[in-house]
Structure formats: structure tokens, C-alpha cells
MDAnalysis code that builds the backbone (N, CA, C; Angstrom):
import MDAnalysis as mda
import numpy as np

u = mda.Universe.empty(546, n_residues=182, atom_resindex=np.repeat(np.arange(182), 3), trajectory=True)
u.add_TopologyAttr("name", ["N", "CA", "C"] * 182)
u.add_TopologyAttr("resid", np.arange(1, 183))
u.add_TopologyAttr("resname", ["ALA", "ALA", "THR", "ALA", "PRO", "HIS", "PRO", "ALA", "ALA", "VAL", "SER", "ALA", "GLY", "LYS", "GLN", "VAL", "PHE", "ALA", "HIS", "TYR", "MET", "LEU", "CYS", "PHE", "ALA", "ALA", "PHE", "GLY", "GLU", "LYS", "GLY", "ASN", "SER", "SER", "ASN", "ALA", "THR", "ALA", "GLY", "TYR", "ARG", "GLN", "GLU", "MET", "ALA", "VAL", "ALA", "GLN", "ALA", "ASN", "GLY", "LEU", "ASP", "GLY", "PHE", "ALA", "ILE", "GLU", "TYR", "LEU", "GLY", "HIS", "ASP", "SER", "TYR", "TYR", "LEU", "PRO", "SER", "ALA", "ILE", "GLY", "MET", "PHE", "GLN", "ALA", "CYS", "GLU", "ALA", "TYR", "ASN", "ALA", "ALA", "LEU", "PRO", "PRO", "GLY", "ALA", "LYS", "PRO", "PHE", "GLN", "LEU", "PHE", "VAL", "ILE", "ILE", "ASN", "PHE", "CYS", "CYS", "GLY", "LEU", "ASN", "LEU", "THR", "ASP", "ALA", "VAL", "GLN", "LEU", "TYR", "ALA", "ARG", "PHE", "HIS", "GLY", "SER", "SER", "CYS", "ALA", "HIS", "ARG", "LEU", "ASP", "ASP", "ARG", "PRO", "VAL", "PHE", "SER", "ALA", "TRP", "SER", "ALA", "ILE", "ASN", "SER", "ARG", "ARG", "PRO", "PHE", "PRO", "GLN", "GLU", "ALA", "GLN", "ARG", "TRP", "GLU", "GLN", "GLN", "PHE", "PHE", "LEU", "PRO", "ILE", "ARG", "LYS", "MET", "GLY", "LEU", "PRO", "ARG", "PRO", "PHE", "PHE", "LEU", "PRO", "PHE", "ILE", "TYR", "PRO", "ALA", "ASN", "TYR", "THR", "GLY", "ASP", "PRO", "ALA", "VAL"])
u.atoms.positions = np.array([
    [-26.148, -1.464, -13.051],
    [-27.007, -0.984, -11.804],
    [-26.315, -0.767, -10.550],
    [-26.408, 0.395, -9.836],
    [-25.683, 0.606, -8.564],
    [-26.002, -0.341, -7.547],
    [-25.214, -0.729, -6.935],
    [-25.619, -1.601, -5.492],
    [-25.659, -0.542, -4.283],
    [-26.483, -0.996, -3.539],
    [-26.567, -0.310, -2.267],
    [-25.257, -0.492, -1.342],
    [-24.852, 0.602, -0.569],
    [-23.549, 0.381, 0.199],
    [-23.682, -0.576, 1.311],
    [-22.732, -1.592, 1.622],
    [-22.785, -2.704, 2.537],
    [-23.011, -1.902, 3.690],
    [-23.744, -2.692, 4.749],
    [-23.907, -2.202, 5.985],
    [-22.832, -1.902, 7.042],
    [-21.874, -2.545, 6.356],
    [-20.468, -2.115, 7.349],
    [-19.588, -0.907, 6.658],
    [-20.402, -0.348, 5.636],
    [-19.659, 1.001, 4.967],
    [-19.589, 2.014, 6.180],
    [-18.395, 2.739, 6.560],
    [-18.268, 3.519, 7.156],
    [-18.651, 5.131, 6.648],
    [-19.128, 5.980, 7.445],
    [-19.387, 7.254, 6.835],
    [-18.479, 8.279, 7.591],
    [-18.950, 9.450, 7.466],
    [-18.430, 10.761, 8.220],
    [-16.842, 10.748, 7.909],
    [-16.537, 10.615, 6.697],
    [-15.053, 10.897, 6.503],
    [-14.015, 9.558, 6.783],
    [-14.724, 8.457, 7.376],
    [-13.801, 7.637, 7.719],
    [-13.841, 6.508, 6.484],
    [-12.364, 5.890, 6.416],
    [-12.340, 4.805, 5.232],
    [-11.954, 3.572, 5.830],
    [-12.198, 2.613, 4.977],
    [-11.836, 1.080, 5.276],
    [-10.964, 0.638, 4.211],
    [-10.137, 0.050, 4.765],
    [-9.227, -0.632, 3.675],
    [-8.750, -2.259, 4.145],
    [-8.731, -2.791, 3.196],
    [-8.508, -4.394, 3.443],
    [-7.108, -4.387, 3.151],
    [-6.338, -5.410, 3.982],
    [-4.995, -5.765, 3.772],
    [-4.868, -6.743, 2.825],
    [-4.378, -6.419, 1.802],
    [-4.035, -7.185, 0.490],
    [-2.792, -7.735, 0.234],
    [-2.638, -9.119, 0.230],
    [-1.405, -10.025, 0.233],
    [-1.092, -9.906, -1.652],
    [0.076, -9.253, -1.813],
    [0.124, -9.434, -3.281],
    [0.651, -11.005, -3.618],
    [1.069, -11.770, -2.853],
    [1.394, -13.088, -3.082],
    [0.155, -13.809, -3.466],
    [-0.909, -13.353, -3.262],
    [-2.296, -14.377, -3.586],
    [-2.908, -13.225, -4.730],
    [-3.873, -13.895, -5.586],
    [-4.734, -13.323, -6.357],
    [-5.933, -14.308, -6.377],
    [-7.107, -13.337, -5.971],
    [-8.353, -14.369, -5.835],
    [-9.028, -14.640, -7.265],
    [-9.038, -13.745, -8.200],
    [-9.313, -13.830, -9.535],
    [-8.082, -13.647, -10.524],
    [-8.060, -14.748, -11.344],
    [-6.891, -14.703, -12.367],
    [-5.700, -14.931, -11.831],
    [-4.766, -14.171, -12.076],
    [-3.332, -14.440, -11.680],
    [-2.402, -13.205, -11.237],
    [-1.204, -13.699, -10.748],
    [-0.503, -12.521, -10.319],
    [-0.001, -11.726, -11.245],
    [0.534, -10.442, -11.149],
    [1.479, -9.906, -12.331],
    [0.715, -8.526, -12.814],
    [1.018, -8.064, -14.006],
    [0.524, -7.106, -14.623],
    [0.028, -7.503, -16.145],
    [-0.128, -8.601, -16.210],
    [-0.690, -9.054, -17.512],
    [-2.060, -8.655, -17.401],
    [-2.579, -8.835, -18.847],
    [-4.368, -8.329, -18.868],
    [-5.131, -9.166, -18.029],
    [-4.776, -10.537, -17.900],
    [-5.649, -11.491, -17.035],
    [-5.575, -11.153, -15.575],
    [-4.105, -10.692, -15.350],
    [-4.048, -10.073, -13.781],
    [-4.860, -8.972, -13.388],
    [-4.832, -7.987, -14.387],
    [-5.265, -6.631, -14.020],
    [-6.833, -6.914, -14.209],
    [-7.309, -7.723, -15.108],
    [-8.925, -7.752, -14.864],
    [-9.274, -8.431, -13.711],
    [-8.431, -9.445, -13.087],
    [-8.670, -10.294, -11.791],
    [-8.656, -9.141, -10.675],
    [-7.707, -8.092, -10.796],
    [-7.555, -7.179, -9.725],
    [-8.722, -6.160, -9.800],
    [-9.287, -5.907, -11.213],
    [-10.287, -5.018, -11.107],
    [-11.760, -5.815, -10.499],
    [-11.770, -6.937, -10.855],
    [-12.855, -7.618, -10.255],
    [-12.782, -7.880, -8.671],
    [-11.628, -7.825, -8.303],
    [-11.428, -7.789, -6.632],
    [-11.881, -6.365, -6.027],
    [-11.490, -5.289, -6.852],
    [-11.798, -3.937, -6.412],
    [-13.271, -3.818, -6.428],
    [-13.878, -4.353, -7.357],
    [-15.459, -4.148, -7.572],
    [-16.157, -4.866, -6.297],
    [-15.900, -6.068, -6.219],
    [-16.252, -6.927, -5.179],
    [-15.924, -6.198, -3.642],
    [-14.734, -5.551, -3.552],
    [-14.418, -4.969, -2.180],
    [-15.246, -3.635, -2.070],
    [-15.306, -2.972, -3.129],
    [-16.127, -1.730, -3.108],
    [-17.545, -2.085, -2.887],
    [-18.175, -3.066, -3.659],
    [-19.771, -3.302, -3.402],
    [-19.806, -3.685, -1.928],
    [-18.686, -4.091, -0.897],
    [-19.058, -4.417, 0.287],
    [-18.530, -3.353, 1.074],
    [-18.320, -2.360, 0.722],
    [-18.019, -1.150, 1.636],
    [-16.623, -0.762, 2.198],
    [-15.679, -1.394, 1.213],
    [-14.265, -0.968, 1.490],
    [-13.951, 0.108, 0.306],
    [-12.950, 0.954, 0.816],
    [-12.568, 2.244, 0.056],
    [-11.341, 1.714, -0.753],
    [-10.538, 0.806, -0.377],
    [-9.259, 0.364, -1.034],
    [-8.650, -0.553, -0.389],
    [-7.427, -1.068, -0.932],
    [-6.649, -2.071, -0.429],
    [-5.302, -1.391, -0.011],
    [-4.931, -1.944, 1.209],
    [-3.462, -1.686, 1.587],
    [-2.697, -2.805, 1.223],
    [-1.900, -2.635, 0.128],
    [-1.253, -3.807, -0.514],
    [0.134, -4.001, 0.156],
    [0.318, -5.220, 0.448],
    [1.517, -5.623, 1.297],
    [2.538, -6.219, 0.248],
    [3.624, -5.497, 0.343],
    [4.810, -5.864, -0.649],
    [5.862, -6.443, 0.284],
    [6.150, -7.775, 0.061],
    [6.884, -8.850, 1.038],
    [8.327, -9.261, 0.781],
    [8.602, -8.907, -0.392],
    [10.090, -9.349, -0.729],
    [10.432, -9.114, -2.253],
    [11.633, -9.956, -2.335],
    [12.055, -9.769, -3.773],
    [11.750, -10.880, -4.747],
    [10.831, -11.653, -4.455],
    [10.465, -12.434, -5.460],
    [9.809, -11.721, -6.617],
    [9.920, -12.548, -7.818],
    [9.781, -12.010, -8.949],
    [8.578, -11.506, -9.396],
    [7.448, -11.872, -8.687],
    [6.195, -11.383, -8.953],
    [5.832, -10.255, -8.395],
    [6.384, -9.761, -7.078],
    [5.973, -8.592, -6.459],
    [5.850, -7.448, -7.200],
    [6.904, -6.814, -7.736],
    [6.818, -5.770, -8.570],
    [5.912, -5.426, -9.707],
    [5.858, -6.608, -10.321],
    [4.672, -6.653, -11.617],
    [3.522, -6.671, -10.962],
    [3.329, -7.398, -9.808],
    [1.990, -7.495, -9.145],
    [1.421, -6.140, -8.571],
    [2.529, -5.478, -7.833],
    [2.225, -3.929, -7.438],
    [1.842, -3.096, -8.655],
    [2.613, -3.134, -9.830],
    [2.467, -2.534, -11.044],
    [0.960, -2.651, -11.550],
    [0.625, -3.881, -11.589],
    [-0.553, -4.576, -12.113],
    [-1.604, -3.903, -11.232],
    [-1.551, -4.012, -9.971],
    [-2.613, -3.473, -9.251],
    [-2.936, -2.086, -9.184],
    [-1.675, -1.076, -9.394],
    [-1.999, 0.161, -9.629],
    [-2.734, 0.524, -10.964],
    [-2.200, -0.212, -12.009],
    [-2.679, -0.245, -13.332],
    [-4.337, -0.533, -13.156],
    [-4.573, -1.785, -12.767],
    [-5.904, -2.021, -12.650],
    [-6.813, -0.915, -11.713],
    [-6.288, -0.338, -10.852],
    [-7.081, 0.603, -10.101],
    [-7.217, 1.788, -10.856],
    [-6.273, 2.127, -11.635],
    [-6.620, 3.376, -12.485],
    [-7.434, 2.953, -13.694],
    [-7.570, 1.859, -14.216],
    [-8.532, 1.519, -15.214],
    [-10.057, 1.330, -14.335],
    [-10.057, 0.708, -13.230],
    [-11.252, 0.586, -12.539],
    [-11.843, 2.054, -12.159],
    [-10.927, 2.807, -11.808],
    [-11.639, 4.159, -11.315],
    [-12.015, 4.968, -12.709],
    [-11.295, 4.719, -13.813],
    [-11.720, 5.592, -15.142],
    [-13.113, 5.066, -15.357],
    [-13.482, 3.736, -15.208],
    [-14.628, 3.215, -15.501],
    [-15.821, 3.591, -15.036],
    [-15.639, 4.136, -13.679],
    [-16.640, 4.387, -12.646],
    [-17.607, 5.593, -13.191],
    [-18.876, 5.596, -12.728],
    [-19.653, 6.508, -13.394],
    [-19.406, 8.033, -12.687],
    [-19.670, 8.885, -13.314],
    [-19.323, 10.403, -12.621],
    [-19.578, 10.465, -11.181],
    [-19.071, 11.121, -10.372],
    [-19.480, 11.200, -9.001],
    [-19.222, 9.959, -8.116],
    [-18.707, 8.510, -8.789],
    [-18.500, 7.548, -7.947],
    [-17.480, 7.684, -7.058],
    [-17.116, 6.971, -6.235],
    [-16.221, 7.302, -5.092],
    [-15.006, 6.383, -5.710],
    [-13.972, 7.149, -5.917],
    [-12.931, 6.288, -6.672],
    [-12.179, 5.001, -5.559],
    [-11.669, 4.099, -5.881],
    [-11.008, 3.046, -5.151],
    [-9.513, 3.542, -4.918],
    [-8.910, 3.098, -3.755],
    [-7.612, 3.870, -3.425],
    [-6.721, 2.519, -2.999],
    [-5.364, 2.886, -3.140],
    [-4.275, 1.932, -2.756],
    [-3.274, 2.552, -1.831],
    [-2.903, 1.931, -1.028],
    [-1.474, 2.315, -0.323],
    [-0.541, 1.065, -0.210],
    [0.670, 1.146, -0.285],
    [1.709, 0.297, -0.042],
    [2.018, 0.124, 1.391],
    [2.185, -1.234, 1.766],
    [2.901, -1.630, 3.029],
    [4.188, -2.390, 2.628],
    [5.307, -1.804, 2.922],
    [6.382, -2.619, 2.666],
    [6.677, -3.502, 4.031],
    [6.957, -4.753, 3.715],
    [7.432, -5.650, 5.043],
    [8.830, -6.106, 4.784],
    [9.341, -5.673, 5.958],
    [10.804, -6.122, 6.161],
    [11.152, -7.470, 6.460],
    [10.244, -8.181, 6.462],
    [10.584, -9.459, 7.194],
    [11.657, -10.319, 6.112],
    [11.577, -9.998, 4.932],
    [12.145, -10.878, 3.998],
    [13.210, -10.487, 2.927],
    [13.914, -9.719, 3.444],
    [15.333, -8.911, 2.992],
    [15.035, -7.736, 2.179],
    [13.941, -7.058, 2.415],
    [13.778, -5.686, 2.074],
    [14.582, -4.652, 2.852],
    [14.828, -3.692, 2.351],
    [15.442, -2.442, 3.072],
    [15.081, -1.066, 2.672],
    [15.552, -0.270, 3.242],
    [14.918, 1.070, 3.140],
    [15.295, 1.634, 1.883],
    [16.267, 1.245, 1.131],
    [16.204, 1.585, -0.144],
    [15.243, 1.144, -1.001],
    [14.830, -0.156, -0.787],
    [13.552, -0.892, -1.372],
    [12.353, 0.253, -1.053],
    [12.358, 0.702, 0.158],
    [11.155, 1.365, 0.640],
    [11.057, 2.565, -0.165],
    [12.474, 3.425, -0.178],
    [12.368, 4.639, -1.010],
    [12.119, 4.534, -2.553],
    [12.349, 3.320, -3.285],
    [11.996, 2.958, -4.540],
    [10.546, 2.729, -4.931],
    [9.862, 2.182, -3.858],
    [8.469, 1.678, -3.747],
    [7.631, 2.890, -3.695],
    [7.953, 3.878, -2.768],
    [7.225, 4.966, -2.532],
    [7.554, 6.076, -3.866],
    [8.571, 5.995, -4.452],
    [8.862, 6.838, -5.571],
    [8.203, 6.306, -6.639],
    [7.934, 4.893, -6.913],
    [7.384, 4.387, -8.097],
    [5.705, 4.708, -8.042],
    [5.133, 4.608, -6.703],
    [3.630, 4.708, -6.413],
    [3.141, 5.895, -5.956],
    [3.844, 6.542, -5.518],
    [3.285, 7.811, -4.467],
    [2.368, 8.888, -5.456],
    [2.630, 9.020, -6.680],
    [1.997, 9.800, -7.570],
    [0.895, 9.248, -8.341],
    [0.645, 8.015, -8.189],
    [-0.543, 7.412, -8.840],
    [-1.893, 8.047, -8.368],
    [-2.712, 8.078, -9.370],
    [-4.260, 8.798, -9.201],
    [-4.820, 7.812, -8.237],
    [-4.478, 6.602, -7.836],
    [-5.070, 5.707, -7.065],
    [-4.425, 5.697, -5.449],
    [-3.277, 6.415, -5.610],
    [-2.735, 6.692, -4.237],
    [-3.547, 7.176, -3.099],
    [-3.680, 6.516, -2.062],
    [-4.444, 7.016, -0.737],
    [-3.753, 8.089, -0.304],
    [-4.476, 9.196, 0.010],
    [-4.092, 10.304, 0.903],
    [-4.551, 10.655, 1.944],
    [-3.660, 11.003, 3.187],
    [-4.292, 11.668, 4.232],
    [-3.582, 12.989, 4.408],
    [-4.326, 14.071, 4.661],
    [-3.644, 15.300, 4.909],
    [-3.067, 15.772, 3.657],
    [-3.403, 15.291, 2.476],
    [-2.979, 15.477, 1.122],
    [-1.470, 14.832, 0.985],
    [-1.258, 13.989, 1.586],
    [0.341, 13.493, 1.546],
    [-0.112, 11.866, 1.214],
    [0.586, 11.324, 0.510],
    [0.646, 10.067, -0.011],
    [0.832, 8.953, 1.292],
    [-0.001, 8.112, 1.497],
    [0.113, 7.179, 2.533],
    [1.169, 5.978, 2.308],
    [1.968, 5.895, 3.069],
    [3.077, 4.858, 2.834],
    [3.231, 4.002, 4.300],
    [3.241, 2.692, 4.332],
    [3.071, 1.922, 5.674],
    [4.309, 1.087, 5.433],
    [4.629, 0.515, 6.796],
    [5.607, -0.279, 6.933],
    [5.520, -1.243, 7.883],
    [5.613, -2.697, 7.629],
    [5.769, -3.694, 8.768],
    [7.156, -3.933, 9.190],
    [7.060, -4.102, 10.437],
    [8.523, -4.229, 11.301],
    [9.536, -3.150, 10.732],
    [8.906, -1.876, 10.836],
    [9.712, -0.761, 10.274],
    [10.580, -0.132, 11.309],
    [10.455, -0.502, 12.545],
    [11.202, 0.208, 13.527],
    [11.793, -1.055, 14.342],
    [12.842, -1.250, 14.638],
    [13.626, -2.385, 15.351],
    [13.621, -1.839, 16.932],
    [12.626, -2.564, 17.427],
    [12.446, -2.011, 19.012],
    [13.374, -2.385, 19.795],
    [14.512, -3.137, 19.603],
    [15.638, -3.412, 20.198],
    [16.650, -2.660, 20.109],
    [16.572, -1.275, 19.272],
    [17.344, -0.230, 19.182],
    [16.790, 1.145, 19.818],
    [17.620, 1.919, 20.412],
    [17.026, 2.967, 21.090],
    [16.083, 3.805, 19.809],
    [14.849, 4.134, 20.383],
    [14.117, 4.882, 19.288],
    [14.677, 6.007, 18.453],
    [15.285, 6.910, 19.415],
    [16.111, 8.031, 18.625],
    [16.997, 7.775, 17.499],
    [17.668, 6.575, 17.605],
    [18.529, 5.847, 16.688],
    [17.867, 5.519, 15.453],
    [16.607, 4.956, 15.501],
    [15.749, 4.243, 14.590],
    [15.162, 5.341, 13.770],
    [14.715, 6.483, 14.386],
    [14.146, 7.696, 13.774],
    [15.216, 8.232, 12.973],
    [16.326, 8.313, 13.454],
    [17.449, 9.000, 12.795],
    [17.690, 8.256, 11.482],
    [17.671, 7.014, 11.691],
    [18.066, 5.955, 10.452],
    [17.248, 6.145, 9.589],
    [15.765, 6.310, 9.671],
    [14.753, 6.464, 8.958],
    [14.746, 7.793, 8.273],
    [15.137, 8.669, 9.037],
    [15.279, 10.242, 8.486],
    [16.295, 10.251, 7.441],
    [17.437, 9.456, 7.682],
    [18.582, 9.650, 6.743],
    [18.445, 8.639, 5.521],
    [17.810, 7.617, 5.652],
    [17.749, 6.559, 4.740],
    [16.300, 6.288, 3.842],
    [15.389, 6.852, 4.541],
    [14.346, 7.024, 3.786],
    [13.700, 8.538, 3.406],
    [13.332, 9.325, 4.622],
    [12.922, 10.644, 4.409],
    [13.904, 11.564, 3.508],
    [14.997, 11.589, 3.801],
    [16.025, 12.607, 3.213],
    [16.178, 12.317, 1.670],
    [16.381, 10.867, 1.293],
    [16.409, 10.475, -0.139],
    [15.212, 10.943, -1.010],
    [13.895, 10.727, -0.355],
    [12.667, 11.116, -1.152],
    [12.582, 12.636, -1.118],
    [13.010, 13.506, -0.126],
    [13.171, 14.882, -0.010],
    [14.035, 15.178, -1.289],
    [15.277, 14.762, -1.261],
    [16.198, 15.001, -2.421],
    [15.668, 14.633, -3.878],
    [14.763, 13.799, -4.092],
    [14.172, 13.453, -5.382],
    [13.077, 14.399, -5.599],
    [12.751, 15.405, -4.559],
    [11.417, 16.394, -4.928],
    [10.238, 15.730, -4.515],
    [10.122, 14.544, -3.863],
    [8.728, 13.937, -3.437],
    [8.275, 14.419, -2.357],
    [6.964, 14.358, -2.269],
    [6.295, 14.924, -0.874],
    [6.565, 13.930, 0.029],
    [6.455, 14.390, 1.343],
    [7.007, 13.522, 2.598],
    [5.544, 12.734, 2.665],
    [5.573, 11.421, 2.779],
    [4.631, 10.713, 3.211],
    [3.650, 10.831, 4.368],
    [2.331, 10.437, 4.543],
    [1.839, 10.151, 5.546],
    [2.175, 8.725, 6.096],
    [3.038, 8.671, 6.942],
    [3.753, 7.548, 7.201],
    [3.242, 6.490, 8.466],
    [2.819, 5.460, 8.069],
    [2.197, 4.724, 9.196],
    [3.085, 3.473, 9.473],
    [3.876, 3.338, 10.467],
    [4.838, 2.312, 10.765],
    [4.202, 1.326, 11.716],
    [4.629, 0.039, 11.537],
    [4.371, -0.785, 12.588],
    [5.401, -1.052, 13.426],
    [5.367, -0.901, 14.716],
    [6.521, -0.910, 15.636],
    [6.253, -2.224, 16.455],
    [7.064, -3.496, 16.508],
    [6.956, -4.422, 17.291],
    [7.312, -4.130, 18.775],
    [6.542, -4.543, 19.716],
    [6.888, -4.361, 20.983],
    [8.439, -4.960, 21.388],
    [9.134, -4.204, 22.270],
    [10.625, -4.821, 22.698],
    [10.627, -6.183, 23.220],
    [9.503, -6.660, 23.666],
    [9.641, -7.955, 24.150],
    [9.372, -9.215, 23.199],
    [9.056, -8.786, 21.898],
    [8.618, -9.324, 20.738],
    [9.707, -10.449, 20.362],
    [9.928, -11.606, 20.485],
    [11.004, -12.520, 19.769],
    [11.223, -12.491, 18.397],
    [10.294, -12.351, 17.805],
    [10.297, -12.580, 16.307],
    [10.584, -11.275, 15.338],
    [11.179, -9.997, 16.222],
    [11.452, -8.913, 15.701],
    [12.690, -8.869, 14.754],
    [12.362, -8.696, 13.491],
    [13.398, -8.907, 12.333],
    [14.597, -7.858, 12.576],
    [15.837, -8.002, 12.147],
    [16.707, -6.878, 12.138],
    [16.619, -6.124, 11.083],
    [16.031, -5.049, 11.085],
    [15.660, -4.133, 9.793],
    [16.718, -3.158, 9.876],
])
């Protein structure tokens, strides 16, 4: 039976995403096993029943579970959407790469390349959404940072023939003392 949309559901073309930490799993386990993907599908059903359109999944480091968990999350989303009744709104995902823990722009290129083409990839203006936490080192001149991103992220994905993402960076303020050296 269909459930009524949650009162917090937003209409008029706006969407609501929850920040999802891949290092935790509410139901089941992390990774891309059948138990993990079943748990992710359950989380998607609960999220959608409460007015969410998708998850912004945070990719935080090189720990062994991050890539399998991201793969599992996208697999679960594709299975979840395939099981929806005709006309139902599909669940969507986009990646937030967090540079706090040893990840770099090469990792960002690899993550974008892996997930941009998923049927679950959230799109804005028909471009896959990709986000980054602490993406811009605010202690460096902004033009230098923009050039670094252009050379080390946007140029490589263009050379791979991939579409330019709708990029949502988080930029620390210059006076923030925890700004990592990305």
C-alpha cells in the first residue's frame, strides 16, 4: 500500500537529500553483500516514506569498506528503483568526497567516473551532481585553487569523455583553523 507523503516533503521541483555516512549502516552491514544491499534498500524505503528524495553519500577515506559500501549503495538504489510501481518517483544518490582523510583529486576523478552514469545518480541541469567537503583550501588564492581543480579533476574527466558534473564544493572560511591541506 502506498503511504502518504511526509508533511516535510517539498514540492515545486525542490528535492531533499539526507547526508549519509557510508561508515555507518542502520540496517544490516556495510559493503556490497546481499545483507548490506538489503539494508540499504530498507533505509531508502524509510527515507522516501519520510519525504526524502535521496542520499548524499559521504566517501571519507581509504578504509576497506568505503568503496564496497558505495558500490553496494548504488546497487541497492538501482534494485530499489526497479521494484517501484510505475510512475513512482525514483530514489537518487550523489557522492560527497571528503578530503579530510587522505583522499585526493585522483580519488575524486575515480569516484566520479565510477558512479556518474548510474541510473540513480542525481542530476541537476542534466549533469551528474558531485560534491566535495573541504574541496578548496581557503588559505591558497582562489584562482590557484580553481586552476588546480580544473587541471586535476575537470580536465581528466573531460579527457575520459565524461560529462562535466554539477559541482557542489564546500569551501572552508579562511579563518577556520581545521582546514585540511587538500
